[in-house]
Backbone bond lengths (Angstrom), bond angles and torsions (degrees), N, CA, C in turn:
res aa  C-N    CA-C-N  psi(-1)  N-CA   C-N-CA  omega(-1)  CA-C   N-CA-C  phi
1 X - - - 1.457 - - 1.525 109.49 -
2 X 1.338 118.72 128.57 1.464 120.83 -177.67 1.529 111.85 -61.95
3 X 1.338 115.79 128.22 1.466 122.02 177.81 1.517 108.34 -124.60
4 X 1.324 115.33 128.43 1.463 121.32 -174.96 1.526 109.55 -127.83
5 X 1.326 116.13 141.03 1.456 122.18 178.18 1.527 109.05 -111.47
6 X 1.332 115.88 136.57 1.463 120.74 -171.66 1.524 110.62 -123.21
7 X 1.323 116.65 119.18 1.467 121.53 173.58 1.520 108.63 -106.08
8 X 1.317 118.75 155.58 1.466 120.65 178.49 1.534 111.21 -59.42
9 X 1.336 117.65 147.59 1.469 120.96 179.92 1.524 113.73 -55.55
10 X 1.332 117.45 -23.92 1.470 119.92 -179.99 1.524 112.32 -64.92
11 X 1.348 117.06 -15.69 1.465 121.12 178.47 1.526 112.09 -103.89
12 X 1.304 117.53 20.98 1.467 121.18 -177.32 1.526 111.78 -58.49
13 X 1.314 117.11 -38.72 1.471 120.70 -179.05 1.526 110.80 -64.45
14 X 1.324 116.78 -42.14 1.469 120.11 179.43 1.530 111.22 -68.08
15 X 1.327 116.61 -38.44 1.462 120.19 -179.88 1.523 111.13 -65.01
16 X 1.331 116.75 -34.67 1.464 121.37 -177.07 1.526 112.22 -61.04
17 X 1.333 117.44 -28.67 1.474 120.42 -177.64 1.528 112.07 -108.52
18 X 1.310 117.02 1.78 1.461 120.73 -172.68 1.519 113.17 -62.29
19 X 1.324 117.38 -39.38 1.465 120.16 -175.00 1.520 112.81 -64.47
20 X 1.351 117.42 -20.35 1.459 120.92 -179.97 1.524 112.57 -96.93
21 X 1.327 117.71 3.32 1.453 120.12 -175.98 1.519 111.77 -94.11
22 X 1.321 114.61 151.93 1.458 122.28 173.91 1.524 108.24 -97.59
23 X 1.319 115.98 128.37 1.457 119.97 -179.23 1.518 111.76 -59.03
24 X 1.316 117.12 -36.05 1.460 120.76 -176.06 1.524 113.54 -89.09
25 X 1.340 118.08 -5.92 1.458 118.82 -174.13 1.524 113.62 -116.58
26 X 1.319 118.22 -52.12 1.464 118.89 -169.73 1.528 113.65 -134.65
27 X 1.326 116.48 21.79 1.453 119.54 179.31 1.534 110.15 -75.62
28 X 1.336 119.08 130.30 1.483 121.56 -175.57 1.517 112.72 -81.22
29 X 1.327 116.96 69.84 1.461 122.77 -174.34 1.528 112.39 -58.17
30 X 1.325 116.39 -32.74 1.461 120.41 -172.20 1.536 113.53 -73.90
31 X 1.319 118.48 1.65 1.463 120.42 179.83 1.530 112.18 -69.50
32 X 1.305 119.04 -18.41 1.458 120.77 174.74 1.516 114.12 110.98
33 X 1.341 114.92 169.09 1.452 121.76 -172.25 1.508 115.30 -62.07
34 X 1.331 118.35 -35.97 1.469 119.80 -177.23 1.525 111.16 -62.14
35 X 1.326 115.62 -29.89 1.464 120.19 176.25 1.526 110.28 -89.22
36 X 1.335 116.72 -46.59 1.461 120.86 -171.26 1.518 114.09 -66.62
37 X 1.327 116.99 -41.74 1.458 118.07 -179.70 1.529 110.77 -54.74
38 X 1.317 115.97 -39.86 1.466 120.25 -175.78 1.521 111.31 -85.68
39 X 1.320 116.49 -55.20 1.465 120.52 -172.02 1.521 112.38 -66.91
40 X 1.319 116.86 -42.61 1.461 118.60 -178.72 1.534 110.93 -68.48
41 X 1.336 116.13 -36.99 1.465 118.98 177.04 1.520 110.44 -61.34
42 X 1.320 116.60 -44.28 1.464 120.16 178.87 1.531 111.13 -63.17
43 X 1.338 116.81 -45.38 1.459 120.31 -178.34 1.530 112.07 -60.53
44 X 1.322 116.46 -40.48 1.463 119.83 -178.56 1.527 111.00 -74.12
45 X 1.330 116.15 -51.03 1.464 119.23 -172.29 1.526 113.13 -69.48
46 X 1.319 117.96 -24.59 1.475 118.33 179.68 1.529 111.53 -67.24
47 X 1.336 116.78 -16.77 1.460 120.19 175.68 1.532 111.41 -71.48
48 X 1.338 116.26 -19.75 1.460 120.74 -174.36 1.524 113.33 -118.23
49 X 1.322 117.55 -11.40 1.457 120.59 -175.62 1.538 109.35 -142.61
50 X 1.318 116.51 123.43 1.471 120.73 -179.54 1.537 110.50 -78.31
51 X 1.322 114.43 155.87 1.452 120.70 171.70 1.513 116.49 87.50
52 X 1.338 118.45 1.43 1.459 120.11 178.59 1.522 109.49 -74.76
53 X 1.329 116.78 134.95 1.461 121.28 -178.21 1.521 110.02 -121.85
54 X 1.336 115.45 163.63 1.461 120.74 179.31 1.524 108.88 -143.78
55 X 1.329 115.87 146.46 1.458 120.63 179.99 1.509 110.35 -169.27
56 X 1.329 115.59 -169.00 1.462 120.56 -177.01 1.524 112.59 -108.23
57 X 1.320 118.29 9.77 1.466 121.72 177.68 1.519 108.94 -143.02
58 X 1.329 118.24 142.46 1.469 120.94 179.09 1.517 111.75 -67.80
59 X 1.337 114.97 155.18 1.459 121.49 -179.17 1.534 110.03 -109.18
60 X 1.329 117.56 122.08 1.474 120.15 179.62 1.526 111.91 -59.21
61 X 1.318 116.11 142.46 1.453 121.28 176.01 1.505 115.10 74.83
62 X 1.351 118.36 7.55 1.457 121.61 -179.49 1.523 110.18 -120.08
63 X 1.345 115.85 168.03 1.459 121.58 172.20 1.522 106.75 -82.58
64 X 1.324 116.71 116.98 1.461 122.10 -176.58 1.528 110.24 -113.56
65 X 1.333 115.96 123.36 1.460 122.54 177.50 1.525 109.16 -100.73
66 X 1.343 117.39 130.90 1.459 120.71 176.10 1.517 109.99 -153.70
67 X 1.310 116.43 155.25 1.461 122.47 173.24 1.519 108.69 -64.46
68 X 1.328 117.34 146.35 1.459 120.66 -176.72 1.524 112.23 -55.84
69 X 1.344 117.44 -37.15 1.462 119.26 179.86 1.528 111.06 -73.52
70 X 1.328 116.25 -23.37 1.459 119.52 172.42 1.515 111.24 -68.52
71 X 1.345 116.37 -42.26 1.466 119.82 177.20 1.523 111.18 -64.99
72 X 1.311 117.49 -37.95 1.462 119.47 -179.34 1.526 112.10 -64.11
73 X 1.311 116.02 -28.63 1.455 118.88 -179.77 1.513 113.97 -96.72
74 X 1.347 117.40 6.32 1.461 119.72 -173.40 1.523 114.53 -91.07
75 X 1.328 116.89 -10.54 1.466 118.95 178.84 1.515 112.54 81.74
76 X 1.332 115.30 -158.58 1.460 122.08 -175.68 1.524 111.22 -67.07
77 X 1.317 115.62 145.04 1.463 120.26 177.47 1.529 111.57 -59.40
78 X 1.328 114.19 150.13 1.468 119.91 175.36 1.529 110.00 -116.33
79 X 1.343 116.33 25.15 1.460 120.52 179.03 1.501 113.18 90.63
80 X 1.338 117.08 24.69 1.454 121.01 -179.37 1.527 110.74 -98.96
81 X 1.319 116.44 151.49 1.459 123.20 170.65 1.516 106.38 -85.37
82 X 1.334 116.40 124.60 1.458 120.65 -171.57 1.523 111.92 -105.67
83 X 1.336 115.39 123.95 1.463 122.33 169.93 1.516 106.77 -110.27
84 X 1.326 116.23 126.55 1.463 121.23 -173.64 1.524 111.47 -111.80
85 X 1.343 115.84 128.83 1.459 121.47 168.61 1.525 106.66 -86.86
86 X 1.337 117.14 104.22 1.466 117.89 -174.74 1.534 112.52 -72.43
87 X 1.349 117.42 -30.27 1.466 121.02 -173.85 1.531 107.98 54.76
88 X 1.355 118.49 -131.91 1.465 118.45 179.34 1.525 111.84 -111.30
89 X 1.337 115.72 30.50 1.458 121.65 177.48 1.537 109.82 -96.57
90 X 1.338 117.60 162.67 1.460 119.86 175.76 1.528 111.35 -61.59
91 X 1.308 115.30 155.14 1.456 121.19 -178.68 1.526 111.58 -63.80
92 X 1.328 115.48 142.49 1.458 121.90 169.03 1.528 106.85 -106.79
93 X 1.338 116.60 130.30 1.460 120.38 -173.59 1.530 113.13 -87.20
94 X 1.319 117.56 -26.81 1.460 120.27 -176.62 1.526 111.18 -84.95
95 X 1.320 115.74 54.27 1.464 122.58 174.63 1.526 107.02 -136.25
96 X 1.332 116.84 166.46 1.459 121.14 -174.79 1.524 113.84 -103.62
97 X 1.321 116.66 -21.13 1.459 121.19 177.78 1.522 106.85 -154.70
98 X 1.338 115.67 144.77 1.458 119.83 -174.91 1.522 110.21 -129.37
99 X 1.336 115.65 134.89 1.457 122.30 178.13 1.516 108.67 -107.13
100 X 1.345 115.64 125.47 1.452 122.63 -178.89 1.524 109.67 -106.38
101 X 1.334 116.42 153.38 1.463 120.19 -174.17 1.530 113.70 -107.57
102 X 1.342 117.34 1.05 1.457 120.22 179.21 1.531 109.16 -111.53
103 X 1.335 118.30 123.74 1.464 120.68 -174.59 1.521 114.12 -77.79
104 X 1.336 117.83 -7.40 1.463 120.28 -175.58 1.516 113.25 -88.56
105 X 1.323 117.51 -17.80 1.463 119.85 -174.21 1.524 110.55 -83.58
106 X 1.325 115.63 151.31 1.462 120.39 176.44 1.522 109.17 -76.95
107 X 1.330 116.18 149.60 1.458 120.75 -177.69 1.521 109.81 -125.22
108 X 1.333 115.23 152.58 1.459 121.25 177.06 1.528 109.32 -91.30
109 X 1.331 116.10 -176.27 1.462 121.07 179.42 1.519 111.62 -64.68
110 X 1.328 116.87 -23.16 1.462 121.28 -178.07 1.523 111.48 -106.78
111 X 1.312 116.90 24.75 1.453 122.13 178.45 1.521 109.94 -137.56
112 X 1.336 116.05 156.35 1.455 120.69 175.42 1.520 108.98 -152.95
113 X 1.332 116.09 147.23 1.467 120.61 169.45 1.518 108.20 -87.04
114 X 1.323 116.00 127.87 1.459 121.55 172.53 1.521 107.93 -133.60
115 X 1.335 118.31 132.64 1.465 120.47 -177.11 1.527 111.47 -63.52
116 X 1.325 114.96 139.75 1.462 120.06 171.26 1.526 107.83 -70.63
117 X 1.313 116.29 146.69 1.468 121.17 -174.49 1.525 112.22 -66.98
118 X 1.335 117.29 141.52 1.472 119.81 176.85 1.518 111.57 -67.98
119 X 1.316 115.50 158.12 1.463 120.97 179.26 1.527 109.07 -57.30
120 X 1.339 118.14 124.27 1.473 119.69 -179.07 1.527 112.03 -75.15
121 X 1.326 115.37 151.39 1.458 120.86 176.30 1.509 114.13 66.51
122 X 1.335 117.57 26.69 1.461 120.20 -174.25 1.529 111.55 -64.20
123 X 1.332 115.36 132.99 1.465 122.30 177.20 1.524 107.69 -103.24
124 X 1.335 118.38 114.55 1.468 120.43 -175.51 1.525 112.69 -72.03
125 X 1.312 114.80 171.50 1.464 121.32 178.08 1.517 110.67 -56.64
126 X 1.309 116.22 137.73 1.458 122.97 177.10 1.525 108.64 -60.79
127 X 1.312 116.46 123.97 1.466 120.82 -176.57 1.528 112.63 -64.18
128 X 1.326 116.93 -16.45 1.469 120.22 179.52 1.526 111.99 -80.22
129 X 1.330 117.44 -13.91 1.463 120.09 -179.37 1.528 110.19 -71.87
130 X 1.317 115.49 143.71 1.456 121.93 179.82 1.525 109.44 -130.90
131 X 1.321 115.11 138.48 1.450 119.78 174.75 1.520 113.46 77.19
132 X 1.318 115.44 -176.61 1.462 123.25 -179.94 1.516 109.18 -106.89
133 X 1.314 115.73 105.08 1.460 121.05 179.71 1.525 112.23 -119.68
134 X 1.350 117.15 -33.01 1.462 120.57 -176.08 1.519 110.53 -128.39
135 X 1.312 115.23 119.24 1.455 123.90 175.48 1.522 107.09 -105.13
136 X 1.350 117.71 138.49 1.462 118.71 -173.78 1.518 111.88 -140.90
137 X 1.332 113.35 156.66 1.458 122.40 171.65 1.519 107.25 -116.90
138 X 1.342 116.64 126.71 1.464 121.44 -179.75 1.520 108.54 -120.13
139 X 1.309 116.83 88.65 1.459 121.48 -178.77 1.513 110.23 179.44
140 X 1.311 115.59 175.00 1.459 120.31 179.82 1.524 109.99 -74.58
141 X 1.328 115.49 140.35 1.454 120.64 177.88 1.521 109.63 -82.66
142 X 1.299 116.90 141.18 1.455 121.81 -179.81 1.506 109.10 175.58
143 X 1.323 118.21 163.58 1.463 121.64 -175.98 1.523 114.21 -62.52
144 X 1.344 117.65 -22.42 1.462 120.08 179.42 1.524 112.01 -106.08
145 X 1.325 117.10 10.09 1.461 120.13 -176.41 1.526 113.76 -112.59
146 X 1.341 116.88 -39.52 1.460 120.49 -179.42 1.519 108.24 -142.15
147 X 1.326 115.75 125.79 1.456 121.03 -176.89 1.527 110.50 -56.29
148 X 1.325 116.43 142.77 1.470 121.87 -174.79 1.515 113.10 -52.64
149 X 1.328 117.02 -40.17 1.454 120.46 -175.19 1.508 115.04 -66.19
150 X 1.332 117.90 -10.19 1.465 120.50 -178.99 1.523 113.05 -111.42
151 X 1.312 118.51 1.34 1.459 118.89 -175.30 1.523 112.62 -73.22
152 X 1.311 116.88 -32.48 1.460 120.06 176.94 1.532 107.61 -140.61
153 X 1.312 116.15 65.45 1.462 118.94 -168.32 1.523 113.83 -85.33
154 X 1.307 113.64 153.91 1.449 121.14 166.67 1.515 105.21 -110.57
155 X 1.317 117.23 88.11 1.466 121.68 -171.57 1.527 109.84 -63.94
156 X 1.352 117.28 114.78 1.470 119.59 -176.44 1.530 113.08 -83.53
157 X 1.307 115.93 46.69 1.462 121.41 176.02 1.517 106.88 -127.63
158 X 1.315 116.22 122.38 1.458 120.71 -174.83 1.520 111.66 -55.83
159 X 1.321 115.37 131.26 1.454 121.08 173.81 1.500 115.94 81.38
160 X 1.357 118.94 6.66 1.464 121.30 -178.98 1.529 109.53 -113.60
161 X 1.323 116.18 126.78 1.462 121.19 174.23 1.521 108.93 -110.31
162 X 1.330 115.95 153.39 1.461 121.60 178.12 1.521 108.63 -112.36
163 X 1.337 115.88 136.77 1.466 120.92 -177.08 1.526 109.98 -134.64
164 X 1.328 116.55 136.57 1.462 122.04 170.82 1.525 106.93 -98.56
165 X 1.325 116.79 117.21 1.463 121.17 -175.41 1.531 109.74 -80.62
166 X 1.324 116.44 134.12 1.464 121.49 177.83 1.535 109.91 -65.93
167 X 1.343 117.14 146.35 1.473 120.31 -175.78 1.519 115.06 -52.04
168 X 1.338 117.68 -39.82 1.463 118.74 -177.04 1.532 112.37 -73.76
169 X 1.351 116.32 -2.70 1.464 120.35 178.36 1.525 112.62 -119.27
170 X 1.334 117.45 15.22 1.460 120.00 -179.72 1.528 112.01 -60.13
171 X 1.314 116.49 -23.81 1.460 119.90 -178.64 1.525 112.61 -80.97
172 X 1.331 117.96 -17.22 1.467 121.28 -173.61 1.529 110.05 -99.48
173 X 1.319 115.72 95.67 1.462 121.07 179.94 1.528 110.57 -109.42
174 X 1.321 116.12 22.95 1.461 120.57 -176.47 1.524 112.55 -65.70
175 X 1.333 117.58 -28.56 1.460 120.64 -178.56 1.509 113.52 -105.09
176 X 1.334 117.32 21.60 1.458 122.50 -176.68 1.531 109.90 -113.47
177 X 1.331 116.42 141.75 1.461 120.82 -179.94 1.524 113.32 -106.86
178 X 1.317 118.02 -18.69 1.469 122.04 176.07 1.517 108.28 -161.95
179 X 1.329 116.28 150.31 1.457 122.05 176.68 1.524 109.56 -109.90
180 X 1.334 115.67 152.14 1.448 121.33 177.03 1.522 108.79 -120.07
181 X 1.339 116.41 140.67 1.467 122.20 177.98 1.521 108.02 -145.62
182 X 1.331 115.62 74.62 1.469 121.29 -177.26 1.523 108.68 -121.05
183 X 1.327 116.08 110.82 1.467 120.89 -179.82 1.525 111.49 -83.93
184 X 1.334 116.53 -30.06 1.456 120.56 -179.20 1.525 108.88 -159.03
185 X 1.338 116.13 147.83 1.455 120.45 176.75 1.521 109.09 -89.84
186 X 1.319 115.46 80.32 1.458 123.72 178.07 1.524 106.67 -169.74
187 X 1.318 117.82 -161.66 1.462 121.13 179.82 1.524 112.06 -107.00
188 X 1.331 117.40 23.92 1.459 120.26 177.91 1.519 109.76 -62.79
189 X 1.345 116.28 137.15 1.462 120.60 -173.77 1.523 113.45 -93.16
190 X 1.338 118.10 -14.86 1.470 121.88 176.02 1.531 110.93 47.99
191 X 1.317 115.08 63.70 1.458 121.42 -168.08 1.521 116.19 -73.76
192 X 1.317 118.44 1.84 1.470 119.33 174.30 1.529 111.91 -101.33
193 X 1.324 117.58 -4.88 1.460 121.05 -172.03 1.533 111.97 -93.20
194 X 1.335 117.08 151.96 1.469 121.46 -177.62 1.526 112.55 -91.74
195 X 1.340 118.30 170.26 1.464 122.19 176.84 1.529 113.44 -90.41
196 X 1.320 118.55 23.57 1.465 122.56 -170.37 1.528 113.39 -56.85
197 X 1.326 118.07 -42.55 1.465 120.04 -176.81 1.520 111.77 -68.26
198 X 1.323 116.41 -27.38 1.466 119.19 174.24 1.519 110.02 -68.75
199 X 1.330 117.16 -40.92 1.472 120.71 175.86 1.527 110.48 -57.99
200 X 1.340 116.20 -44.88 1.467 120.35 -178.49 1.522 111.46 -62.39
201 X 1.337 116.73 -42.24 1.464 119.90 -179.33 1.524 110.83 -63.85
202 X 1.329 116.92 -45.14 1.460 119.73 178.60 1.521 110.87 -59.02
203 X 1.316 116.57 -46.82 1.463 120.79 -176.45 1.528 112.26 -69.58
204 X 1.347 116.56 -29.23 1.463 120.32 -178.54 1.520 112.66 -84.51
205 X 1.333 117.02 -13.81 1.456 119.94 -178.36 1.511 112.92 75.04
206 X 1.357 116.29 40.08 1.462 121.17 177.88 1.527 108.85 -134.60
207 X 1.345 117.95 155.79 1.463 119.69 175.29 1.528 110.67 -72.91
208 X 1.326 115.89 150.70 1.460 122.39 171.08 1.518 108.09 -109.81
209 X 1.346 115.92 127.19 1.462 121.59 172.01 1.520 105.99 -102.48
210 X 1.324 116.67 113.71 1.459 120.92 -168.86 1.524 111.79 -127.97
211 X 1.330 114.22 167.21 1.451 120.94 172.73 1.527 110.21 -86.00
212 X 1.331 116.02 -156.95 1.467 122.02 -173.62 1.522 112.53 -95.64
213 X 1.317 118.09 27.99 1.463 121.31 178.67 1.528 110.50 -53.78
214 X 1.325 115.97 131.66 1.465 119.96 179.76 1.517 111.80 -63.76
215 X 1.333 117.72 -29.66 1.466 120.07 179.48 1.519 110.96 -63.37
216 X 1.341 116.90 -40.46 1.462 120.19 179.29 1.527 111.01 -67.88
217 X 1.335 116.97 -46.13 1.462 119.73 -175.64 1.521 112.11 -71.63
218 X 1.343 118.03 -24.31 1.457 121.23 177.87 1.526 111.49 -77.75
219 X 1.324 116.12 -42.46 1.467 120.51 -178.23 1.516 111.44 -84.71
220 X 1.330 116.49 -42.02 1.449 121.01 -177.07 1.516 112.85 -100.18
221 X 1.320 115.07 -174.20 1.458 122.38 -179.38 1.524 107.36 -127.77
222 X 1.336 116.29 101.26 1.459 120.98 -175.67 1.525 111.14 -57.18
223 X 1.331 115.38 131.65 1.449 121.12 -178.40 1.508 114.01 88.15
224 X 1.347 116.03 -9.45 1.464 120.47 -179.82 1.533 110.58 -113.98
225 X 1.357 116.93 -62.14 1.465 119.02 -179.46 1.527 112.65 -109.19
226 X 1.302 117.69 4.45 1.470 123.41 167.46 1.513 108.12 -161.08
227 X 1.329 116.35 167.44 1.459 122.40 -176.43 1.528 108.45 -111.11
228 X 1.325 117.30 129.46 1.463 121.65 -178.32 1.529 109.64 -112.59
229 X 1.341 115.63 131.85 1.461 121.00 179.56 1.522 109.38 -131.59
230 X 1.350 116.90 156.00 1.453 119.65 -179.86 1.525 113.69 -124.80
231 X 1.336 117.89 -3.54 1.462 120.27 177.67 1.524 109.09 -154.34
232 X 1.324 115.85 174.63 1.468 120.01 -175.67 1.528 111.25 -66.64
233 X 1.339 117.87 -34.94 1.469 119.14 178.88 1.529 110.64 -61.14
234 X 1.330 116.94 -46.19 1.462 119.87 179.21 1.523 111.10 -65.05
235 X 1.326 116.40 -35.57 1.466 120.09 179.20 1.526 110.65 -61.10
236 X 1.331 116.96 -49.89 1.462 119.79 -177.74 1.529 111.52 -72.55
237 X 1.322 117.17 -29.15 1.463 119.56 173.42 1.525 110.86 -64.44
238 X 1.337 116.36 -38.15 1.463 120.46 178.38 1.520 110.90 -64.08
239 X 1.330 116.53 -42.94 1.464 119.60 178.12 1.525 111.03 -61.50
240 X 1.320 116.47 -45.36 1.464 120.62 -179.41 1.522 111.08 -63.20
241 X 1.329 116.02 -40.28 1.463 119.52 179.81 1.517 111.23 -66.00
242 X 1.343 116.68 -41.62 1.472 120.17 177.70 1.522 111.04 -61.48
243 X 1.319 116.38 -33.49 1.462 120.43 179.37 1.519 113.09 -75.16
244 X 1.335 115.65 -40.80 1.468 118.41 -163.85 1.520 116.26 -109.96
245 X 1.341 117.82 -25.42 1.463 118.43 -176.46 1.527 111.05 -83.23
246 X 1.289 116.67 119.05 1.465 121.52 -177.11 1.527 111.31 -58.29
247 X 1.307 116.60 126.05 1.454 122.42 174.70 1.517 115.80 83.94
248 X 1.341 118.01 -11.85 1.471 119.88 -175.85 1.525 111.52 -66.32
249 X 1.325 117.23 -47.73 1.468 121.41 178.70 1.528 109.54 -56.23
250 X 1.315 116.65 -47.75 1.465 120.67 -176.13 1.528 111.74 -65.90
251 X 1.338 118.22 -35.01 1.468 120.42 -179.80 1.529 111.38 -65.55
252 X 1.330 116.44 -41.90 1.458 119.99 178.38 1.527 110.18 -63.81
253 X 1.321 116.43 -45.22 1.466 121.34 -178.57 1.522 110.99 -63.49
254 X 1.326 117.81 -45.43 1.466 120.77 -177.80 1.525 111.81 -65.84
255 X 1.317 116.84 -37.16 1.467 119.70 177.70 1.526 110.22 -64.74
256 X 1.337 117.02 -38.70 1.461 120.01 176.29 1.510 112.49 -69.33
257 X 1.319 115.82 -38.61 1.470 119.61 -179.60 1.529 110.80 -62.78
258 X 1.314 116.96 -30.59 1.465 120.85 178.46 1.521 112.14 -68.48
259 X 1.335 117.72 -14.93 1.455 121.99 -178.39 1.527 113.15 -100.52
260 X 1.319 117.69 -4.65 1.466 121.69 -171.57 1.524 112.42 -58.57
261 X 1.326 117.71 -40.20 1.466 119.39 -177.44 1.525 111.81 -62.12
262 X 1.341 117.39 -24.64 1.462 121.24 -179.49 1.521 112.70 -74.76
263 X 1.349 116.94 -20.64 1.465 120.05 -174.51 1.529 111.72 -118.21
264 X 1.320 116.57 24.79 1.464 120.25 174.53 1.529 109.59 -77.30
265 X 1.314 116.30 162.54 1.462 119.50 175.48 1.531 110.70 -59.23
266 X 1.343 116.68 -36.55 1.464 120.25 -178.40 1.525 111.31 -65.37
267 X 1.338 116.39 -45.63 1.461 120.16 -178.47 1.527 111.13 -66.62
268 X 1.331 116.28 -41.91 1.458 119.38 -179.86 1.523 110.66 -68.58
269 X 1.335 117.45 -36.14 1.463 120.41 176.94 1.526 111.22 -59.98
270 X 1.327 117.00 -39.37 1.461 120.23 178.62 1.530 110.66 -62.17
271 X 1.324 116.58 -39.20 1.467 120.83 178.26 1.517 110.80 -65.43
272 X 1.328 116.20 -42.12 1.465 120.46 179.13 1.532 111.24 -63.34
273 X 1.313 116.86 -46.20 1.466 119.81 -177.36 1.529 111.22 -65.66
274 X 1.319 116.91 -35.96 1.460 120.29 176.25 1.527 110.24 -62.23
275 X 1.330 116.71 -42.96 1.463 120.31 178.91 1.526 111.20 -65.20
276 X 1.316 116.63 -41.97 1.465 119.94 178.74 1.524 110.66 -60.77
277 X 1.323 115.87 -46.55 1.465 120.08 -175.99 1.539 112.79 -71.46
278 X 1.332 116.79 -40.25 1.466 119.88 -171.44 1.523 114.10 -98.12
279 X 1.330 118.08 -18.15 1.456 119.93 -177.54 1.528 112.53 -119.13
280 X 1.322 116.61 -51.46 1.464 119.86 -171.64 1.529 111.68 -77.08
281 X 1.327 117.93 -45.11 1.462 119.19 -179.54 1.523 112.96 -63.49
282 X 1.349 119.92 -42.48 1.467 118.27 174.44 1.525 112.85 -61.10
283 X 1.341 117.33 -36.41 1.467 119.87 176.60 1.523 110.81 -65.42
284 X 1.330 115.92 -38.11 1.464 119.75 177.40 1.520 111.20 -66.28
285 X 1.334 116.60 -42.91 1.465 120.18 179.86 1.532 110.84 -59.79
286 X 1.327 115.97 -41.36 1.461 119.85 178.49 1.527 111.03 -66.45
287 X 1.321 115.55 -42.78 1.474 121.29 177.73 1.525 110.41 -61.00
288 X 1.324 116.31 -44.11 1.458 121.21 -177.62 1.526 110.76 -67.20
289 X 1.321 117.04 -37.95 1.459 120.93 -178.87 1.516 112.12 -70.81
290 X 1.328 116.30 -37.32 1.460 120.94 -174.67 1.520 113.98 -94.58
291 X 1.333 115.97 -15.90 1.456 118.60 -173.66 1.517 110.15 77.03
292 X 1.325 117.37 159.98 1.460 120.73 179.57 1.516 109.44 -72.70
293 X 1.335 118.80 119.69 1.468 120.30 179.25 1.526 110.63 -61.03
294 X 1.335 117.53 123.22 1.457 121.60 -176.98 1.517 111.18 -60.92
295 X 1.345 116.66 -47.22 1.453 119.95 -177.57 1.522 110.79 -64.14
296 X 1.341 116.47 -44.49 1.451 119.46 179.66 1.512 112.14 -60.76
297 X 1.337 116.79 -41.38 1.458 120.19 178.58 1.512 112.29 -64.21
298 X 1.342 116.28 -41.48 1.459 119.86 179.57 1.523 111.25 -65.59
299 X 1.340 116.81 -42.35 1.455 120.27 179.00 1.529 111.48 -63.63
300 X 1.332 116.13 -41.33 1.460 119.89 179.74 1.522 110.78 -63.81
301 X 1.326 116.72 -45.92 1.466 119.37 179.91 1.523 110.98 -64.66
302 X 1.327 117.13 -35.97 1.459 120.74 177.94 1.527 111.07 -65.02
303 X 1.342 115.92 -41.55 1.463 119.80 178.60 1.519 111.18 -64.04
304 X 1.331 116.60 -42.72 1.466 120.19 177.75 1.524 110.99 -63.08
305 X 1.329 116.68 -42.55 1.463 120.87 -179.31 1.521 111.00 -64.00
306 X 1.336 116.98 -42.00 1.460 120.73 -179.73 1.520 111.02 -64.10
307 X 1.330 115.93 -41.73 1.458 118.82 179.89 1.519 111.33 -65.49
308 X 1.323 117.15 -41.55 1.457 120.20 179.11 1.526 110.64 -62.68
309 X 1.327 117.00 -39.72 1.461 120.76 178.56 1.527 110.58 -62.77
310 X 1.328 116.95 -44.32 1.458 120.93 178.48 1.527 111.21 -63.96
311 X 1.329 116.69 -39.26 1.454 120.79 179.66 1.524 110.91 -63.74
312 X 1.326 116.30 -43.99 1.469 119.33 178.99 1.526 110.88 -64.76
313 X 1.333 116.56 -36.92 1.458 120.20 179.01 1.529 110.97 -64.82
314 X 1.332 117.07 -41.87 1.454 120.91 178.28 1.524 111.11 -64.07
315 X 1.346 116.62 -41.53 1.459 119.88 178.30 1.514 110.82 -62.83
316 X 1.332 116.44 -40.25 1.466 120.62 179.65 1.522 110.50 -64.50
317 X 1.344 116.98 -42.58 1.463 120.57 179.70 1.513 111.07 -64.34
318 X 1.354 116.80 -40.40 1.457 119.05 178.40 1.518 111.77 -64.92
319 X 1.347 116.56 -42.53 1.466 120.00 -179.84 1.527 111.43 -67.01
320 X 1.360 116.84 -36.90 1.459 120.42 179.09 1.520 110.55 -67.37
321 X 1.345 116.17 -39.65 1.459 119.94 178.72 1.523 110.82 -65.48
322 X 1.358 114.41 -38.46 1.464 117.78 178.69 1.523 112.21 -67.02
323 X 1.318 116.17 -37.36 1.469 119.80 179.83 1.521 111.88 -67.83
324 X 1.351 115.02 -32.79 1.462 118.71 179.21 1.528 111.04 -72.06
């Protein structure tokens, strides 16, 4: 069955050279989710399945995979079956199948959880490093990504520095002793977010100090293969314990290392292909046999349009309030 991957036209230059790139050597991971969800999936899965194509426009009559924001900017359908990578954006209704990145949320018959791909070309912690000296955050900065108190911290633990890793170096964790992934100091579960930073910590051979994200607690085991904290006191207690308690650092790392095979590109690819074969292709066959329901399509587009209108209205009200 023809399967096509669609990236926004703004990435046409990157797509043109993608087929000659090595995922582990020169893939531009830092370009962001709208590119990575599509391009990295194509690069990995083409190793296991022939005939997969990629481009900047959907193909009629085929299964088309695209980021949700790519679909929102694509205009009217041209007769394509749409699979949407929602990531952490609001749902788009005018699609035929949706892929979610958080394993804790419930899914419908037309949805599935599939893990986001691990950072390619990851360089693990240098085995010569000893102790906890450098704590780092490897991700985009934003109000929902890293708690305010850690963005420019003065870590009150002797001998520990905090570093924000630049996007083009997210793969290089050779000089890092622990990673942090705390969106808020509370018990918020952040149910749209993925477990990606936990995957990176396991693969890099370092502990992850994280918040209460449901993705981490569903995939990992808090207190065993990562450390979970809910306030600044627990955060600094975790740092002190990693520094001073004999064997604690190594126990967290070894428990994570035991999980690495589960989060390799090969293992995740097998999960993706199973979903394509057992969930997405049967949905496509049904769609193809029955044709796109006119009423359903109109209702979906109406729902998307109404939500976009409300979103723009809220943005306008916020900007007007700020100007006042």
